[in-house]
C-alpha positions in Angstrom: 0.0 0.0 0.0 2.9 2.4 0.7 4.5 1.9 -2.8 1.5 2.7 -5.0 2.5 6.2 -6.1 4.5 5.1 -9.1 1.7 3.0 -10.4 -0.7 5.9 -10.8 0.5 6.8 -14.3 0.1 3.3 -15.7 -2.6 2.5 -18.3 -5.2 1.2 -18.2 -6.3 3.2 -15.2 -6.8 0.9 -12.2 -10.4 0.2 -11.5 -12.7 -1.9 -9.3 -16.1 -3.4 -10.3 -18.1 -4.7 -7.4 -20.2 -7.5 -8.8 -23.2 -9.4 -7.4 -23.0 -13.2 -8.1 -26.6 -13.9 -7.1 -28.1 -16.1 -4.5 -26.3 -19.4 -5.2 -27.5 -20.8 -8.5 -24.8 -19.8 -11.0 -27.3 -19.4 -13.7 -28.9 -16.5 -11.8 -26.0 -14.1 -12.5 -26.5 -11.3 -15.0 -25.0 -11.1 -18.4 -23.3 -7.7 -17.5 -21.7 -9.4 -14.5 -20.3 -12.2 -16.7 -18.8 -9.6 -19.1 -17.1 -7.9 -16.1 -15.6 -11.1 -14.9 -14.4 -11.9 -18.4 -12.6 -8.5 -18.6 -10.9 -8.6 -15.2 -7.2 -9.1 -14.6 -8.0 -10.2 -11.0 -11.2 -11.6 -9.3 -11.5 -11.6 -5.6 -14.4 -13.9 -4.7 -16.3 -14.8 -1.5 -17.1 -18.2 0.1 -20.8 -18.2 -1.1 -19.8 -17.7 -4.8 -20.3 -20.7 -7.0 -16.8 -21.4 -8.3 -18.1 -22.4 -11.8 -18.5 -18.6 -12.3 -14.8 -18.4 -12.4 -14.8 -20.3 -15.7 -15.7 -17.0 -17.3 -12.4 -15.6 -16.2 -9.7 -14.9 -18.8 -7.0 -17.6 -18.6 -4.4 -15.2 -17.2 -6.8 -13.7 -14.6 -5.7 -14.0 -11.0 -8.4 -15.7 -8.9 -8.1 -14.9 -5.2 -10.3 -16.4 -2.5 -11.2 -14.0 0.3 -14.0 -15.8 2.1 -14.9 -15.1 5.7 -16.2 -18.4 7.0 -15.4 -19.2 10.6 -11.7 -19.8 11.1 -10.7 -17.9 8.0 -8.5 -14.8 8.4 -9.6 -12.5 5.5 -10.5 -9.3 7.3 -12.4 -6.5 5.6 -9.4 -4.2 6.0 -7.1 -6.8 4.3 -9.5 -7.3 1.4 -9.8 -3.5 0.9 -6.0 -3.2 0.7 -5.7 -6.2 -1.6 -8.2 -4.6 -4.0 -6.1 -1.5 -4.3 -2.8 -3.3 -4.6 -4.1 -5.7 -7.4 -5.8 -2.8 -9.3 -2.6 -0.8 -9.4 -0.5 -3.9 -10.3 -2.8 -5.5 -12.8 -5.6 -3.1 -13.9 -9.3 -4.2 -13.6 -10.3 -5.9 -10.3 -13.7 -7.6 -10.0 -14.9 -8.1 -6.4 -17.3 -11.0 -6.8 -19.8 -11.2 -3.9 -22.7 -13.5 -3.2 -26.2 -12.1 -3.6 -26.3 -8.3 -4.1 -23.2 -6.4 -2.8 -25.4 -3.5 -1.6 -27.7 -5.8 0.5 -25.7 -6.4 3.7 -22.7 -7.1 1.5 -20.3 -4.2 2.4 -19.9 -3.4 -1.3 -20.2 0.3 -0.6 -17.3 0.2 1.9 -15.1 -1.4 -0.7 -16.0 1.1 -3.3 -15.4 4.1 -1.0 -12.0 2.7 0.0 -11.1 2.1 -3.6 -12.2 5.7 -4.5 -10.0 7.1 -1.8 -7.0 5.6 -3.6 -8.0 7.0 -7.0 -9.5 3.9 -8.5 -12.4 4.1 -11.0 -15.3 2.1 -9.5 -18.4 0.4 -10.8 -21.2 -1.7 -9.3 -23.2 -4.4 -11.0 -26.2 -5.6 -9.0 -26.9 -9.2 -8.2 -30.1 -11.1 -7.4 -30.5 -11.1 -3.7 -31.2 -14.2 -1.7 -33.7 -12.1 0.4 -36.3 -12.6 -2.4 -34.8 -15.3 -4.6 -34.7 -17.9 -1.8 -38.3 -17.5 -0.8 -39.3 -17.5 -4.5 -37.4 -20.8 -5.0 -39.5 -22.2 -2.1 -42.7 -21.0 -3.8 -43.1 -18.3 -1.1 -44.2 -14.9 -2.5 -43.1 -12.0 -0.4 -46.3 -10.1 -1.0 -49.8 -11.4 -1.4 -52.8 -9.2 -2.1 -55.0 -9.0 0.9 -52.3 -10.5 3.2 -49.5 -7.9 3.5 -48.6 -4.5 2.1 -44.8 -4.7 2.4 -41.8 -6.9 3.1 -38.9 -5.9 5.3 -35.3 -7.3 4.8 -33.2 -7.0 7.9 -30.0 -8.4 9.4 -30.5 -10.8 12.3 -27.1 -9.9 13.8 -25.7 -6.4 14.0 -22.0 -5.6 14.1 -22.0 -5.7 17.9 -23.5 -9.2 17.8 -26.9 -8.2 19.0 -30.3 -8.8 17.4 -31.6 -5.9 15.3 -34.2 -3.8 17.1 -36.0 -3.5 13.7 -37.5 -6.9 14.3 -39.7 -5.5 17.1 -41.0 -2.8 14.7 -41.6 -5.4 11.9 -43.6 -7.6 14.2 -46.0 -4.7 14.9 -46.9 -4.6 11.2 -48.4 -6.9 8.5 -45.1 -7.0 6.7 -43.4 -10.2 5.6 -40.1 -10.3 7.5 -37.0 -11.6 5.8 -34.1 -12.1 8.2 -30.5 -12.6 6.9 -27.7 -13.7 9.2 -30.2 -14.7 11.9 -29.6 -18.5 12.4 -27.6 -17.9 15.6 -30.5 -15.8 16.9 -33.4 -18.2 16.5 -34.2 -18.5 20.2 -34.4 -14.7 20.5 -36.4 -14.3 17.3 -38.9 -16.9 18.4 -39.2 -15.3 21.8 -39.9 -11.9 20.4 -42.5 -13.2 18.0 -44.3 -14.6 21.0 -43.9 -11.4 22.9 -45.5 -9.4 20.1 -48.4 -11.9 19.6 -46.9 -13.4 16.5 -45.9 -16.8 17.9 -48.5 -18.7 15.7 -47.7 -16.9 12.5 -46.2 -19.0 9.7 -42.4 -19.1 9.3 -39.8 -20.7 7.2 -36.1 -21.4 7.1 -34.5 -21.8 3.7 -31.0 -23.2 3.5 -28.9 -23.0 0.3 -31.8 -21.2 -1.5 -32.0 -21.6 -5.3 -29.3 -24.3 -5.3 -29.6 -28.0 -6.0 -29.1 -28.8 -2.3 -31.8 -26.3 -1.2 -33.6 -27.4 2.0 -36.8 -25.8 3.4 -38.4 -26.1 6.8 -41.7 -24.5 7.8 -43.4 -24.1 11.2 -44.8 -21.3 13.3 -42.6 -18.5 14.4 -42.5 -19.7 18.0 -41.1 -23.0 16.8 -38.2 -21.7 14.7 -35.4 -22.9 16.9 -37.0 -26.3 17.3 -37.5 -26.5 13.5 -33.8 -25.8 12.9 -32.7 -28.5 15.3 -35.3 -31.1 14.1 -34.5 -30.6 10.4 -30.8 -29.9 10.9 -31.1 -26.5 9.1 -28.0 -24.3 9.3 -26.1 -21.6 7.5 -26.2 -20.3 4.8 -29.9 -19.8 5.4 -32.6 -17.1 5.6 -35.7 -16.8 7.8 -39.1 -15.8 6.5 -41.9 -14.8 8.9 -45.4 -14.0 7.7 -48.6 -15.6 6.5 -47.2 -15.6 2.9 -45.3 -18.7 4.0 -48.6 -20.6 3.6 -48.0 -20.5 -0.1 -44.9 -22.7 0.3 -44.6 -26.0 -1.5 -47.8 -28.0 -0.8 -45.8 -31.1 0.2 -44.2 -29.2 3.0 -47.6 -28.3 4.5 -48.8 -31.9 4.1 -45.9 -33.0 6.1 -46.7 -30.4 8.9 -50.4 -31.5 9.0 -49.4 -35.2 9.2 -47.0 -34.5 12.1 -49.7 -32.5 13.9 -52.1 -35.4 13.7 -49.6 -38.0 14.8 
């Protein structure tokens, strides 16, 4: 980072494109995103990115894994610096991120850091799991006569606590979509009961849109028990709202049979 000054006169001008890879299914990436990947001299990709997307890279493109799964040491600060270093050394850097980089993806932070070092920047949106995963489970986020909005929120804030927005959402008719909330299921279920929404329909969708997608449905009060019983874990999203009753019929048939047994 300290030796970048002499690179500033190089052509082409160093640049960063933050690209959304979509919710998991590699076919759900945009054509514009594929073109960006194909033009890059370096691609920095996350843990949730399907690696078949890297087949679009030019043969000499440097492919760098910067995932943040538990036990991995790729800090955001280190990723930011690596973006700038590779851009000045190689040219066009694509930062390939799962879902949409501007939906809890820290894409804005990376762009702002890159701009502070004089990089040209661009953003290519991706399909977010917040609506693609429910859709893949036949769950519409809005249904006429049922709800007037849907809220997308993080389940875990930067300080590790549960978002206060959940309390507000539970006082509305909105469908609630919670990302990064699997470690907060007990708190979420408890709040749902506290606000009189314990019996409302809810779902956990693991690996949404992918071939190994798994779906569990229950009431909001039973979310923690559902995850344990069905062994549902990250990466997953949580959907709370009566729209969940539009989920795959076979899922509800299973629930009814269990209730009768």
